[in-house]
N, C-alpha and C positions, 0 to 999 in steps of 0.2 A: 505492499497501498504506498509505505514512504515513498519509496522509488517513482512508482507513479505519479503521485505528490511530485516531487522533483520535475519528474522529468514535463511537464504539465505547466511548473512553473520557468524552464530555462525555456521551453517551446514560447510562452508567453513573450517573454522578455526577449527574443532573437526577433519574434515578428514586433514585437513597439519597437526595434532597434533599425527596422527596417526599412523603415523612412526617412531616420535623421542621416541628414548628410554634413559632412565641418567638410566648408572650400575653402578655407582661409587661418590659416593662423592668426594670431595675434603680431607676432613681426610680418609678412607676411601681409595683411592688412595696411599697414602700418609705411609699407616699401610704395605697396597699391594709393596710398592718399600724398602720399609726396616722396615722389620719384627722383625727381630733380635736388630734393630738401640735405644738405650738409649735414640738418640734425634736427632732430625732434624730439622734445622736450615733452612730459607727464608733467601736467597741474591737478593739481586737486583744488576742487572748491568747493565749499563748507558754503550752504543755505541759509540765509538765513529765515525764521519764519514769514516776515512780510515781504521776502523775494520769491520764496516757493510760492506765496500768494498771488503773488506777482505774474511768474514764470505761467501758473498754472491758469489764469483768465487766458493772457495771451494766449496761448497753448491751448485753450482749453481743450486739457486733458490733464490727465492726473498725472503727478509725480513718482515715483517709487522710492524713492533715494533724497535724503537734504546732502548728501555726498558723489559729486561730480565729478571723473577725468575726463581733461580733454587734451588732446598730443596738440602740442604748437610745432609747425616744421617752419623750419626758417633755412632761408641762404643769403649769404652776402646781408648779415645783420637784419635781415628785413623778414618778418614773416610772411612766407606763402599760404596758409591758411590755418583752419582749425579741425581733426577732426575729432569722435566720439566712434566708441562704440558701444551700445547698447542691448539688452538683455533682453526681453518682454515675451510675455506669452497671446499668441496668434490666438488657439480654441482652446488647448488643454498642454501644448505643449512651447517648450521657450523656440523663439528664433534670435538670431542674432546679426545686426544691421552695424555699419560703418558709413555713418555720415559726417565726409569732409563739403565745409564749408570756405569760402572765399575770405582773404581779410574783411572784406567789406560785410559779410551777413549772407550772401547767398551761397544757394546751393551748388555746389561740383560733382558732388557725385555722391550715390549711397549704391551699397554695394549688401547683398547676401554675405554674410562668412557664417552663419551654422544657421541649418533650419532642420529643427526634428517631427515637425508634422508632416502630413502627404508628401511627395513631391509633385502630386499635378496638384498643389494650391503654392507653387513656390511661384513666387513672381520672376515675371524676363526681364534680361539686363534690358531692355527697349520700355519696359514696362517702367522699369526704374529711370530710365533715361530724362521722364516725363520731368524728373524735381531738377533737373541741373537748370541755374538760371533763376529759382524761385526765390521767393523772398517770401517771411511770415508775413500774409495776408489772411482778413475771415474769410478769401475763398479757395484759402489751401488748403481737401480737403475732396474727399474722395463724394463725388458725383459735384462739384463744380470746376475748378481748376485744374484736378487730380482725373483721369479716369477709372473707372474700376474695371477690374480682374473678375471676368465669367467666372463664377466657379469656385472665383479665392476669395469674395466679401472682406474675412473677416482678415485673410494679407494684410489685401491693399488698407482695411482702414489698419489697420497695427503700425504696420510704415509711416503712414502718413501721420499717425499721431504721435508715431517717437520724429521722423524731423520738424514736427509742426513744438515740439517739447525741445529740439535741441537749437531749433530758432531763434526763440523764445528764450532759451539760456543764452546765447548769443548776447540777443538785446538788453536781457540785464547784470549780466555780466562781464561780457567780452566787449561790445560796444566801445567802452567809456576807455578801452585799454588803447583805441583807435586815438581819442580825443589828443 
């Protein structure tokens, strides 16, 4: 009986992992974000309660943590941009995305680093490309400025929410660095 239960548990675990895919490590993601950088600095940002409220209001999305890590790409003393690696739950499983911003706070690129939902719900790079050049506006959401993905509504909303959250963090915490 025990061996049958163990076999069942192993079978369930292997089926659950079948849809999981890791596409890039953190190091590979940072090279993807800043291929021409001379250095990439990790900065930890601690958000005060008032900043959290402001970010959530701007993003129309809830933050999961008061602690945020931003990676700053630099070359010749100047800032090339900012990159965030965020993990969030799509339906019941996590995905990790890399969101790269220009120094001016526009989206340069969005990449899926890891996706643990069934792969048929994975957004295509073409779909992710529609975020390029976007800024934080009320219309930066699925059904307005962002086209949805047929059959993958939760995936498209999860990434759109993440982009809005990180653009709001940029506005509240990083835009002042440029002044």
